[in-house]
C-alpha positions as a Markdown table, in Angstrom:
| # | Residue | x | y | z |
|---|---|---|---|---|
| 1 | Unk | 1.9 | 12.5 | -5.5 |
| 2 | Unk | -1.1 | 12.7 | -3.2 |
| 3 | Unk | -4.5 | 11.1 | -4.0 |
| 4 | Unk | -6.4 | 14.3 | -3.2 |
| 5 | Unk | -5.7 | 17.8 | -2.2 |
| 6 | Unk | -8.6 | 20.0 | -0.9 |
| 7 | Unk | -8.0 | 23.7 | -0.7 |
| 8 | Unk | -10.2 | 26.2 | 1.1 |
| 9 | Unk | -9.9 | 29.7 | 2.5 |
| 10 | Unk | -11.5 | 28.3 | 5.7 |
| 11 | Unk | -10.3 | 24.9 | 7.0 |
| 12 | Unk | -11.1 | 24.0 | 10.6 |
| 13 | Unk | -7.7 | 22.9 | 11.8 |
| 14 | Unk | -6.6 | 22.3 | 15.4 |
| 15 | Unk | -6.7 | 26.0 | 16.4 |
| 16 | Unk | -9.6 | 27.3 | 14.4 |
| 17 | Unk | -10.4 | 28.2 | 10.8 |
| 18 | Unk | -7.5 | 29.1 | 8.6 |
| 19 | Unk | -6.7 | 29.1 | 4.9 |
| 20 | Unk | -5.1 | 25.7 | 4.1 |
| 21 | Unk | -4.6 | 22.8 | 1.7 |
| 22 | Unk | -5.3 | 19.4 | 3.1 |
| 23 | Unk | -3.4 | 16.6 | 1.4 |
| 24 | Unk | -4.8 | 13.0 | 1.5 |
| 25 | Unk | -3.3 | 9.6 | 0.6 |
| 26 | Unk | -4.9 | 6.2 | 1.2 |
| 27 | Unk | -7.6 | 7.7 | 3.3 |
| 28 | Unk | -5.4 | 9.6 | 5.7 |
| 29 | Unk | -4.5 | 13.3 | 6.0 |
| 30 | Unk | -0.8 | 13.4 | 5.3 |
| 31 | Unk | -0.2 | 17.2 | 5.3 |
| 32 | Unk | -1.8 | 20.5 | 6.1 |
| 33 | Unk | -0.1 | 23.2 | 4.1 |
| 34 | Unk | -0.6 | 26.8 | 3.1 |
| 35 | Unk | -3.6 | 27.1 | 0.8 |
| 36 | Unk | -1.4 | 27.9 | -2.3 |
| 37 | Unk | 1.3 | 25.3 | -1.5 |
| 38 | Unk | 2.5 | 23.6 | -4.7 |
| 39 | Unk | 1.3 | 20.1 | -3.9 |
| 40 | Unk | 1.0 | 17.4 | -6.6 |
| 41 | Unk | -2.2 | 15.3 | -6.5 |
| 42 | Unk | -4.3 | 13.1 | -8.7 |
| 43 | Unk | -7.2 | 15.4 | -7.8 |
| 44 | Unk | -6.6 | 19.0 | -6.7 |
| 45 | Unk | -9.9 | 20.6 | -5.6 |
| 46 | Unk | -10.4 | 24.2 | -4.6 |
| 47 | Unk | -13.6 | 24.8 | -2.7 |
| 48 | Unk | -15.7 | 27.7 | -3.9 |
| 49 | Unk | -15.9 | 30.9 | -1.9 |
| 50 | Unk | -18.5 | 30.4 | 0.9 |
| 51 | Unk | -17.7 | 26.8 | 1.5 |
| 52 | Unk | -15.6 | 25.7 | 4.5 |
| 53 | Unk | -13.8 | 22.4 | 5.0 |
| 54 | Unk | -14.7 | 20.9 | 8.4 |
| 55 | Unk | -14.5 | 17.4 | 10.1 |
| 56 | Unk | -17.4 | 15.1 | 9.7 |
| 57 | Unk | -20.0 | 15.0 | 12.4 |
| 58 | Unk | -19.9 | 12.1 | 14.9 |
| 59 | Unk | -23.4 | 11.3 | 16.0 |
| 60 | Unk | -23.4 | 9.1 | 19.0 |
| 61 | Unk | -27.1 | 8.7 | 19.4 |
| 62 | Unk | -28.9 | 7.1 | 16.5 |
| 63 | Unk | -31.7 | 4.6 | 16.4 |
| 64 | Unk | -31.3 | 2.6 | 13.1 |
| 65 | Unk | -33.9 | -0.1 | 14.1 |
| 66 | Unk | -32.5 | -2.9 | 11.9 |
| 67 | Unk | -33.1 | -5.8 | 12.2 |
| 68 | Unk | -36.7 | -6.3 | 13.2 |
| 69 | Unk | -38.1 | -2.8 | 12.6 |
| 70 | Unk | -36.4 | -2.0 | 9.3 |
| 71 | Unk | -39.7 | -0.5 | 8.0 |
| 72 | Unk | -39.0 | 2.3 | 10.5 |
| 73 | Unk | -35.4 | 2.9 | 9.3 |
| 74 | Unk | -32.4 | 0.7 | 8.3 |
| 75 | Unk | -28.7 | 0.9 | 7.9 |
| 76 | Unk | -28.9 | 1.7 | 4.2 |
| 77 | Unk | -31.3 | 4.6 | 4.5 |
| 78 | Unk | -29.9 | 5.9 | 7.8 |
| 79 | Unk | -26.3 | 6.0 | 6.7 |
| 80 | Unk | -27.2 | 7.7 | 3.3 |
| 81 | Unk | -29.1 | 10.3 | 5.3 |
| 82 | Unk | -26.2 | 10.7 | 7.6 |
| 83 | Unk | -23.8 | 11.3 | 4.7 |
| 84 | Unk | -26.2 | 13.9 | 3.2 |
| 85 | Unk | -26.2 | 15.7 | 6.5 |
| 86 | Unk | -22.4 | 15.8 | 6.9 |
| 87 | Unk | -22.3 | 12.9 | 9.4 |
| 88 | Unk | -19.4 | 10.5 | 8.9 |
| 89 | Unk | -19.8 | 8.3 | 12.0 |
| 90 | Unk | -22.9 | 7.1 | 13.9 |
| 91 | Unk | -23.2 | 5.0 | 17.0 |
| 92 | Unk | -26.4 | 2.9 | 16.9 |
| 93 | Unk | -28.6 | 2.5 | 19.9 |
| 94 | Unk | -29.5 | -1.1 | 21.1 |
| 95 | Unk | -33.3 | -0.5 | 20.6 |
| 96 | Unk | -35.7 | -0.5 | 18.7 |
| 97 | Unk | -34.3 | -3.4 | 16.7 |
| 98 | Unk | -35.5 | -6.9 | 17.3 |
| 99 | Unk | -33.6 | -8.4 | 18.9 |
| 100 | Unk | -32.1 | -5.5 | 20.9 |
| 101 | Unk | -28.4 | -5.4 | 21.3 |
| 102 | Unk | -28.3 | -7.1 | 24.7 |
| 103 | Unk | -26.3 | -10.2 | 23.8 |
| 104 | Unk | -23.3 | -10.9 | 21.6 |
| 105 | Unk | -25.3 | -12.9 | 19.1 |
| 106 | Unk | -27.7 | -9.9 | 18.7 |
| 107 | Unk | -24.7 | -7.7 | 18.2 |
| 108 | Unk | -23.4 | -10.0 | 15.5 |
| 109 | Unk | -26.8 | -9.8 | 13.8 |
| 110 | Unk | -26.6 | -6.0 | 13.7 |
| 111 | Unk | -23.1 | -6.1 | 12.4 |
| 112 | Unk | -24.1 | -8.5 | 9.6 |
| 113 | Unk | -27.0 | -6.2 | 8.7 |
| 114 | Unk | -24.9 | -3.1 | 8.7 |
| 115 | Unk | -21.7 | -4.3 | 7.0 |
| 116 | Unk | -22.9 | -4.4 | 3.4 |
| 117 | Unk | -25.0 | -1.3 | 3.6 |
| 118 | Unk | -23.1 | 1.3 | 5.6 |
| 119 | Unk | -22.3 | 4.5 | 3.8 |
| 120 | Unk | -20.7 | 6.0 | 6.9 |
| 121 | Unk | -18.8 | 4.4 | 9.8 |
| 122 | Unk | -21.0 | 2.6 | 12.3 |
| 123 | Unk | -20.4 | 1.7 | 16.0 |
| 124 | Unk | -22.8 | 0.1 | 18.4 |
| 125 | Unk | -24.1 | 0.6 | 21.9 |
| 126 | Unk | -25.1 | -2.4 | 24.0 |
| 127 | Unk | -28.1 | -2.5 | 26.3 |
| 128 | Unk | -28.5 | -3.2 | 30.0 |
| 129 | Unk | -31.9 | -4.8 | 30.8 |
| 130 | Unk | -33.0 | -6.9 | 33.8 |
| 131 | Unk | -32.5 | -10.1 | 31.8 |
| 132 | Unk | -28.8 | -9.6 | 31.0 |
| 133 | Unk | -27.4 | -8.2 | 34.2 |
| 134 | Unk | -24.4 | -10.2 | 35.3 |
| 135 | Unk | -23.6 | -11.0 | 31.6 |
| 136 | Unk | -22.6 | -7.6 | 30.3 |
| 137 | Unk | -18.8 | -8.1 | 30.0 |
| 138 | Unk | -19.0 | -10.3 | 26.9 |
| 139 | Unk | -20.7 | -7.5 | 25.0 |
| 140 | Unk | -18.1 | -5.1 | 26.3 |
| 141 | Unk | -15.3 | -7.4 | 25.1 |
| 142 | Unk | -17.1 | -7.7 | 21.7 |
| 143 | Unk | -16.6 | -4.0 | 21.2 |
| 144 | Unk | -19.8 | -2.1 | 22.1 |
| 145 | Unk | -19.1 | 1.5 | 23.2 |
| 146 | Unk | -21.2 | 1.2 | 26.4 |
| 147 | Unk | -24.5 | 0.2 | 27.8 |
| 148 | Unk | -27.8 | 2.0 | 27.5 |
| 149 | Unk | -30.4 | 1.7 | 30.3 |
| 150 | Unk | -33.8 | 3.1 | 30.8 |
| 151 | Unk | -35.1 | 4.1 | 34.2 |
| 152 | Unk | -38.7 | 4.2 | 33.0 |
| 153 | Unk | -40.6 | 2.1 | 30.3 |
| 154 | Unk | -38.8 | 2.4 | 27.0 |
| 155 | Unk | -41.9 | 2.1 | 24.8 |
| 156 | Unk | -40.9 | -1.4 | 23.5 |
| 157 | Unk | -41.6 | -4.6 | 25.4 |
| 158 | Unk | -38.3 | -6.2 | 24.4 |
| 159 | Unk | -36.2 | -3.6 | 26.2 |
| 160 | Unk | -37.5 | -3.3 | 29.8 |
| 161 | Unk | -36.3 | -0.6 | 32.2 |
| 162 | Unk | -34.2 | -1.1 | 35.3 |
| 163 | Unk | -35.5 | -0.7 | 38.8 |
| 164 | Unk | -33.3 | 1.3 | 41.3 |
| 165 | Unk | -31.8 | -2.0 | 42.6 |
| 166 | Unk | -31.1 | -3.2 | 39.1 |
| 167 | Unk | -29.5 | 0.1 | 38.1 |
| 168 | Unk | -27.1 | -0.2 | 41.0 |
| 169 | Unk | -26.3 | -3.7 | 40.0 |
| 170 | Unk | -25.7 | -2.7 | 36.4 |
| 171 | Unk | -23.5 | 0.2 | 37.4 |
| 172 | Unk | -21.4 | -2.0 | 39.7 |
| 173 | Unk | -20.9 | -4.5 | 37.0 |
| 174 | Unk | -20.0 | -2.0 | 34.3 |
| 175 | Unk | -17.6 | -0.1 | 36.7 |
| 176 | Unk | -15.9 | -3.5 | 37.3 |
| 177 | Unk | -14.7 | -3.7 | 33.7 |
| 178 | Unk | -14.3 | 0.0 | 33.1 |
| 179 | Unk | -17.3 | 0.4 | 30.9 |
| 180 | Unk | -19.7 | 3.3 | 30.2 |
| 181 | Unk | -23.3 | 3.5 | 31.3 |
| 182 | Unk | -25.6 | 5.8 | 29.3 |
| 183 | Unk | -29.0 | 6.5 | 30.7 |
| 184 | Unk | -32.5 | 7.6 | 29.6 |
| 185 | Unk | -33.3 | 9.4 | 32.8 |
| 186 | Unk | -37.0 | 9.8 | 33.6 |
| 187 | Unk | -38.4 | 8.6 | 36.9 |
| 188 | Unk | -41.3 | 6.1 | 36.5 |
| 189 | Unk | -43.0 | 7.2 | 39.7 |
| 190 | Unk | -43.1 | 10.8 | 38.7 |
| 191 | Unk | -44.4 | 9.8 | 35.2 |
| 192 | Unk | -47.1 | 7.6 | 36.7 |
| 193 | Unk | -48.3 | 10.4 | 39.1 |
| 194 | Unk | -48.3 | 12.9 | 36.1 |
| 195 | Unk | -50.2 | 10.7 | 33.7 |
| 196 | Unk | -53.2 | 12.3 | 32.0 |
| 197 | Unk | -55.7 | 11.4 | 29.4 |
| 198 | Unk | -53.5 | 12.3 | 26.5 |
| 199 | Unk | -55.2 | 14.0 | 23.5 |
| 200 | Unk | -54.1 | 16.6 | 21.1 |
| 201 | Unk | -53.0 | 19.3 | 23.5 |
| 202 | Unk | -49.2 | 19.7 | 23.3 |
| 203 | Unk | -48.9 | 21.3 | 26.7 |
| 204 | Unk | -50.9 | 18.5 | 28.2 |
| 205 | Unk | -48.3 | 16.1 | 26.8 |
| 206 | Unk | -45.5 | 18.2 | 28.4 |
| 207 | Unk | -47.4 | 18.1 | 31.7 |
| 208 | Unk | -47.4 | 14.3 | 31.6 |
| 209 | Unk | -43.6 | 14.3 | 31.5 |
| 210 | Unk | -42.6 | 17.1 | 33.8 |
| 211 | Unk | -39.1 | 18.4 | 34.7 |
| 212 | Unk | -39.4 | 16.6 | 38.0 |
| 213 | Unk | -39.2 | 13.2 | 36.2 |
| 214 | Unk | -35.8 | 14.1 | 34.8 |
| 215 | Unk | -34.6 | 15.7 | 38.1 |
| 216 | Unk | -35.5 | 12.6 | 40.2 |
| 217 | Unk | -34.0 | 10.2 | 37.8 |
| 218 | Unk | -30.7 | 12.1 | 37.3 |
| 219 | Unk | -30.5 | 12.5 | 41.1 |
| 220 | Unk | -30.6 | 8.7 | 41.3 |
| 221 | Unk | -27.9 | 8.3 | 38.6 |
| 222 | Unk | -25.7 | 10.7 | 40.5 |
| 223 | Unk | -26.1 | 8.7 | 43.7 |
| 224 | Unk | -25.2 | 5.5 | 41.9 |
| 225 | Unk | -22.2 | 7.1 | 40.3 |
| 226 | Unk | -21.0 | 8.3 | 43.7 |
| 227 | Unk | -21.4 | 4.8 | 45.2 |
| 228 | Unk | -20.0 | 2.7 | 42.4 |
| 229 | Unk | -17.6 | 4.9 | 40.5 |
| 230 | Unk | -19.2 | 4.0 | 37.2 |
| 231 | Unk | -18.6 | 6.4 | 34.3 |
| 232 | Unk | -22.1 | 7.6 | 33.3 |
| 233 | Unk | -23.7 | 9.7 | 30.6 |
| 234 | Unk | -27.1 | 11.4 | 30.7 |
| 235 | Unk | -28.8 | 11.1 | 27.3 |
| 236 | Unk | -31.0 | 13.8 | 25.6 |
| 237 | Unk | -31.3 | 16.2 | 28.5 |
| 238 | Unk | -34.5 | 18.2 | 28.0 |
| 239 | Unk | -34.9 | 19.9 | 31.4 |
| 240 | Unk | -32.7 | 22.9 | 32.2 |
| 241 | Unk | -33.9 | 22.7 | 35.8 |
| 242 | Unk | -31.5 | 19.8 | 36.3 |
| 243 | Unk | -28.4 | 21.8 | 35.3 |
| 244 | Unk | -27.4 | 23.0 | 38.8 |
| 245 | Unk | -27.6 | 19.4 | 40.1 |
| 246 | Unk | -25.4 | 18.2 | 37.3 |
| 247 | Unk | -22.9 | 21.1 | 37.7 |
| 248 | Unk | -22.6 | 20.2 | 41.4 |
| 249 | Unk | -21.9 | 16.6 | 40.6 |
| 250 | Unk | -19.2 | 17.6 | 38.1 |
| 251 | Unk | -17.7 | 20.0 | 40.7 |
| 252 | Unk | -17.6 | 17.0 | 43.1 |
| 253 | Unk | -15.5 | 15.2 | 40.5 |
| 254 | Unk | -18.0 | 12.6 | 39.6 |
| 255 | Unk | -17.5 | 11.0 | 36.1 |
| 256 | Unk | -20.7 | 12.2 | 34.5 |
| 257 | Unk | -21.2 | 13.6 | 31.0 |
| 258 | Unk | -24.3 | 15.1 | 29.5 |
| 259 | Unk | -25.8 | 15.6 | 26.0 |
| 260 | Unk | -28.7 | 17.5 | 24.6 |
| 261 | Unk | -30.3 | 17.3 | 21.1 |
| 262 | Unk | -31.0 | 19.6 | 18.1 |
| 263 | Unk | -34.7 | 19.6 | 18.7 |
| 264 | Unk | -34.4 | 20.8 | 22.3 |
| 265 | Unk | -32.1 | 23.6 | 21.0 |
| 266 | Unk | -34.3 | 24.6 | 18.0 |
| 267 | Unk | -37.9 | 24.4 | 19.2 |
| 268 | Unk | -40.0 | 25.7 | 22.1 |
| 269 | Unk | -43.3 | 24.4 | 23.5 |
| 270 | Unk | -45.0 | 27.7 | 22.9 |
| 271 | Unk | -44.6 | 27.3 | 19.2 |
| 272 | Unk | -45.8 | 23.7 | 18.8 |
| 273 | Unk | -49.4 | 23.4 | 17.6 |
| 274 | Unk | -51.9 | 21.1 | 19.2 |
| 275 | Unk | -52.0 | 17.8 | 17.3 |
| 276 | Unk | -48.5 | 18.3 | 15.8 |
| 277 | Unk | -47.3 | 14.8 | 16.8 |
| 278 | Unk | -44.2 | 15.1 | 14.6 |
| 279 | Unk | -42.8 | 17.0 | 17.6 |
| 280 | Unk | -43.4 | 14.3 | 20.1 |
| 281 | Unk | -40.3 | 13.0 | 21.9 |
| 282 | Unk | -39.5 | 11.8 | 25.4 |
| 283 | Unk | -38.5 | 13.7 | 27.4 |
| 284 | Unk | -40.4 | 16.5 | 25.7 |
| 285 | Unk | -39.5 | 19.8 | 24.1 |
| 286 | Unk | -40.1 | 22.4 | 26.8 |
| 287 | Unk | -40.5 | 26.1 | 26.9 |
| 288 | Unk | -38.6 | 28.9 | 25.4 |
| 289 | Unk | -36.9 | 29.9 | 28.6 |
| 290 | Unk | -35.8 | 26.3 | 29.2 |
| 291 | Unk | -34.3 | 26.3 | 25.7 |
| 292 | Unk | -32.3 | 29.4 | 26.5 |
| 293 | Unk | -30.9 | 27.8 | 29.6 |
| 294 | Unk | -29.9 | 24.7 | 27.7 |
| 295 | Unk | -27.8 | 26.9 | 25.4 |
| 296 | Unk | -26.3 | 28.5 | 28.5 |
| 297 | Unk | -25.6 | 25.0 | 29.9 |
| 298 | Unk | -23.6 | 24.2 | 26.7 |
| 299 | Unk | -21.7 | 27.5 | 27.0 |
| 300 | Unk | -20.9 | 26.8 | 30.7 |
| 301 | Unk | -19.7 | 23.3 | 29.9 |
| 302 | Unk | -22.3 | 21.5 | 32.0 |
| 303 | Unk | -23.7 | 20.0 | 28.8 |
| 304 | Unk | -20.8 | 18.3 | 26.9 |
| 305 | Unk | -22.1 | 17.5 | 23.5 |
| 306 | Unk | -25.0 | 17.5 | 21.0 |
| 307 | Unk | -26.3 | 14.3 | 19.4 |
| 308 | Unk | -29.4 | 13.8 | 17.2 |
| 309 | Unk | -31.3 | 11.1 | 19.0 |
| 310 | Unk | -32.6 | 10.2 | 15.6 |
| 311 | Unk | -35.6 | 8.0 | 16.5 |
| 312 | Unk | -37.8 | 7.4 | 13.4 |
| 313 | Unk | -41.0 | 5.4 | 12.9 |
| 314 | Unk | -43.4 | 4.8 | 10.2 |
| 315 | Unk | -45.6 | 7.7 | 9.1 |
| 316 | Unk | -48.7 | 5.9 | 10.4 |
| 317 | Unk | -47.1 | 5.4 | 13.9 |
| 318 | Unk | -46.0 | 9.1 | 14.0 |
| 319 | Unk | -48.9 | 10.9 | 12.4 |
| 320 | Unk | -51.8 | 8.4 | 12.1 |
| 321 | Unk | -53.6 | 8.9 | 15.5 |
| 322 | Unk | -55.5 | 12.1 | 14.8 |
| 323 | Unk | -53.0 | 14.2 | 16.6 |
| 324 | Unk | -53.2 | 12.3 | 19.9 |
| 325 | Unk | -49.9 | 12.7 | 21.7 |
| 326 | Unk | -50.8 | 9.8 | 24.0 |
| 327 | Unk | -50.9 | 7.4 | 21.0 |
| 328 | Unk | -48.3 | 8.7 | 18.6 |
| 329 | Unk | -44.7 | 7.3 | 18.6 |
| 330 | Unk | -42.3 | 9.5 | 20.5 |
| 331 | Unk | -39.2 | 10.3 | 18.6 |
| 332 | Unk | -37.7 | 13.0 | 16.3 |
| 333 | Unk | -36.4 | 12.1 | 12.9 |
| 334 | Unk | -33.5 | 14.5 | 12.4 |
| 335 | Unk | -30.2 | 12.7 | 11.5 |
| 336 | Unk | -29.8 | 14.4 | 8.1 |
| 337 | Unk | -30.7 | 17.9 | 9.5 |
| 338 | Unk | -28.9 | 17.9 | 12.9 |
| 339 | Unk | -25.9 | 20.0 | 11.7 |
| 340 | Unk | -27.9 | 22.8 | 9.9 |
| 341 | Unk | -30.5 | 22.8 | 12.7 |
| 342 | Unk | -28.0 | 23.4 | 15.4 |
| 343 | Unk | -25.9 | 25.8 | 13.3 |
| 344 | Unk | -29.1 | 27.8 | 12.5 |
| 345 | Unk | -29.9 | 28.2 | 16.2 |
| 346 | Unk | -26.3 | 28.9 | 17.2 |
| 347 | Unk | -25.9 | 31.4 | 14.4 |
| 348 | Unk | -28.9 | 33.4 | 15.6 |
| 349 | Unk | -27.3 | 33.5 | 19.0 |
| 350 | Unk | -24.0 | 34.8 | 17.6 |
| 351 | Unk | -22.1 | 31.6 | 18.3 |
| 352 | Unk | -19.3 | 30.6 | 15.9 |
| 353 | Unk | -19.4 | 27.5 | 13.7 |
| 354 | Unk | -16.2 | 26.1 | 15.3 |
| 355 | Unk | -18.0 | 25.9 | 18.6 |
| 356 | Unk | -20.9 | 24.0 | 17.1 |
| 357 | Unk | -18.4 | 21.6 | 15.6 |
| 358 | Unk | -16.7 | 21.1 | 18.9 |
| 359 | Unk | -20.0 | 20.0 | 20.4 |
| 360 | Unk | -21.0 | 17.8 | 17.4 |
| 361 | Unk | -17.6 | 16.4 | 16.2 |
| 362 | Unk | -14.8 | 16.7 | 18.6 |
| 363 | Unk | -16.7 | 16.2 | 21.9 |
| 364 | Unk | -18.8 | 13.3 | 20.5 |
| 365 | Unk | -15.7 | 11.5 | 19.2 |
| 366 | Unk | -13.8 | 12.0 | 22.5 |
| 367 | Unk | -16.9 | 10.8 | 24.4 |
| 368 | Unk | -16.7 | 7.4 | 22.7 |
| 369 | Unk | -13.0 | 7.3 | 22.4 |
| 370 | Unk | -12.8 | 7.6 | 18.6 |
| 371 | Unk | -9.9 | 9.3 | 16.8 |
| 372 | Unk | -12.3 | 11.4 | 14.7 |
| 373 | Unk | -13.8 | 14.9 | 14.7 |
| 374 | Unk | -10.6 | 16.7 | 13.8 |
| 375 | Unk | -8.6 | 17.8 | 10.8 |
| 376 | Unk | -5.0 | 17.0 | 11.6 |
| 377 | Unk | -2.1 | 15.0 | 10.2 |
| 378 | Unk | -2.6 | 11.3 | 10.6 |
| 379 | Unk | -6.4 | 11.5 | 11.0 |
| 380 | Unk | -8.8 | 9.8 | 8.7 |
| 381 | Unk | -10.0 | 12.1 | 5.9 |
| 382 | Unk | -13.6 | 12.2 | 7.1 |
| 383 | Unk | -14.4 | 15.7 | 5.8 |
| 384 | Unk | -17.3 | 17.9 | 4.8 |
| 385 | Unk | -17.6 | 20.9 | 2.5 |
| 386 | Unk | -20.2 | 23.0 | 4.2 |
| 387 | Unk | -21.6 | 26.4 | 3.2 |
| 388 | Unk | -22.7 | 28.0 | 6.5 |
| 389 | Unk | -24.4 | 31.0 | 4.9 |
| 390 | Unk | -26.5 | 29.2 | 2.3 |
| 391 | Unk | -30.1 | 28.7 | 3.5 |
| 392 | Unk | -32.7 | 26.2 | 2.4 |
| 393 | Unk | -36.3 | 25.3 | 3.3 |
| 394 | Unk | -36.7 | 21.7 | 4.6 |
| 395 | Unk | -38.9 | 19.5 | 2.4 |
| 396 | Unk | -39.4 | 16.1 | 3.9 |
| 397 | Unk | -39.8 | 14.5 | 0.4 |
| 398 | Unk | -36.1 | 15.3 | -0.3 |
| 399 | Unk | -34.8 | 13.7 | 2.8 |
| 400 | Unk | -33.0 | 10.3 | 2.7 |
| 401 | Unk | -34.6 | 8.9 | 5.8 |
| 402 | Unk | -36.8 | 5.9 | 5.0 |
| 403 | Unk | -39.9 | 7.5 | 6.5 |
| 404 | Unk | -40.0 | 11.2 | 5.5 |
| 405 | Unk | -41.5 | 12.6 | 8.6 |
| 406 | Unk | -39.7 | 15.4 | 10.5 |
| 407 | Unk | -40.4 | 18.1 | 13.0 |
| 408 | Unk | -38.2 | 20.3 | 10.8 |
| 409 | Unk | -40.4 | 20.1 | 7.8 |
| 410 | Unk | -40.9 | 23.6 | 6.4 |
| 411 | Unk | -38.2 | 25.2 | 8.5 |
| 412 | Unk | -35.7 | 27.5 | 6.9 |
| 413 | Unk | -32.2 | 26.4 | 7.9 |
| 414 | Unk | -28.8 | 27.8 | 7.3 |
| 415 | Unk | -25.9 | 25.6 | 6.3 |
| 416 | Unk | -25.8 | 23.3 | 3.2 |
| 417 | Unk | -23.7 | 20.2 | 2.9 |
| 418 | Unk | -22.1 | 20.2 | -0.5 |
| 419 | Unk | -19.7 | 17.2 | -0.3 |
| 420 | Unk | -19.0 | 14.5 | 2.3 |
| 421 | Unk | -15.8 | 12.5 | 2.2 |
| 422 | Unk | -15.1 | 9.3 | 4.2 |
| 423 | Unk | -11.5 | 8.3 | 4.3 |
| 424 | Unk | -10.9 | 10.6 | 1.3 |
| 425 | Unk | -13.7 | 9.1 | -0.8 |
| 426 | Unk | -16.8 | 11.0 | -1.8 |
| 427 | Unk | -19.9 | 9.5 | -0.2 |
| 428 | Unk | -22.3 | 12.4 | -0.8 |
| 429 | Unk | -22.2 | 15.2 | -3.3 |
| 430 | Unk | -25.1 | 17.7 | -3.6 |
| 431 | Unk | -24.6 | 18.1 | -7.3 |
| 432 | Unk | -24.7 | 14.5 | -8.4 |
| 433 | Unk | -26.5 | 11.2 | -7.6 |
| 434 | Unk | -24.2 | 9.3 | -5.3 |
| 435 | Unk | -26.6 | 6.4 | -5.0 |
| 436 | Unk | -24.5 | 4.2 | -7.4 |
| 437 | Unk | -21.4 | 4.4 | -5.2 |
| 438 | Unk | -20.7 | 1.2 | -3.2 |
| 439 | Unk | -21.1 | 1.7 | 0.6 |
| 440 | Unk | -17.7 | 2.6 | 2.1 |
| 441 | Unk | -18.5 | 2.7 | 5.8 |
| 442 | Unk | -16.5 | 0.6 | 8.3 |
| 443 | Unk | -17.9 | -1.1 | 11.4 |
| 444 | Unk | -16.3 | 0.3 | 14.6 |
| 445 | Unk | -15.5 | -1.3 | 17.9 |
| 446 | Unk | -14.6 | 0.4 | 21.1 |
| 447 | Unk | -10.9 | 0.5 | 21.8 |
């Protein structure tokens, strides 16, 4: 007698979509059988036509901001939004919380904040800043998945960036204990030389953070990887001009991985209105041709994965400066919408859903060493019933983010999440209010 059997004409198993029945007991997948197999279960659920059963999304780039800036987001609202978007695991960035996750006591504060509120599973990145170099291994031993560093100012004073000398020191230290360095790669000298007066012009904002800033910073990271052997990851790649450099580094055998984000794959600078600060992020959304090349980078395998870079702020910080891009907070709030946004853009390009899920579930799980992102016997039953051909128009007032501001507001997207299960338990259902269910998420540590 199984706890739950879910049957669907399309289940994303190891080798693609197939008709199947997935049998679950005590939170684990115990059997994958033919769809009409006579399995006994306490609950036997057949998904309606049009819904597929897929693994939960693993989002490795989320800013939850608690403690310290919980008015921007928080573990309660962020993980509820994640569940509503088919995300079953997030990995929280070390900023913009206060304190940032740069010491073991700060990590414990985050864990204490997350534990009673987490609707989905939550892991944590540590931070590498000038003040904690030489003291990173205790955070590694405490279970962070790696260390984020900025090469230019982060936007918050409590998380300063690393100089070139400090970057090399951090890389040497992290390589010494087999850790992972993840990098916000924009060059401060290029940004300084490109600075302008700001204002409401979106293209002026893009000009203030040119492709050359990413190119110079990523070239520095590649050199550091070559010298130290550290495993490194480039966060939120915006500039497709850097793809040949990254491809060459990979061909050289250097341990470098790369991500991009839903907003870079969905939007183009030509379509962003002046004053539309909901679209501000750093590095910026660039032109349509650049967007096409990012998709090609994914297809070619130069870009490994897609993560949301959910970076919310209060409505006042995001929209309250009269449309001045120089003053508005830079970050896209997109955690709940990342799956349908990427699927919508991929669908328009003729790409299959299973490819999107490889980039957003399997690749992200593998990147941080989690046994997630797959439907297979022995895996946790972190699953999503998803209707890829159902469309909807985004209304920010219906989102579960704490501050309902999103660049996707008003967009028509394909793909509706109907049910999300975590370890076989429903944590989101579109047809009922799941708010009364106790949080079921676990806190994760790197293996």
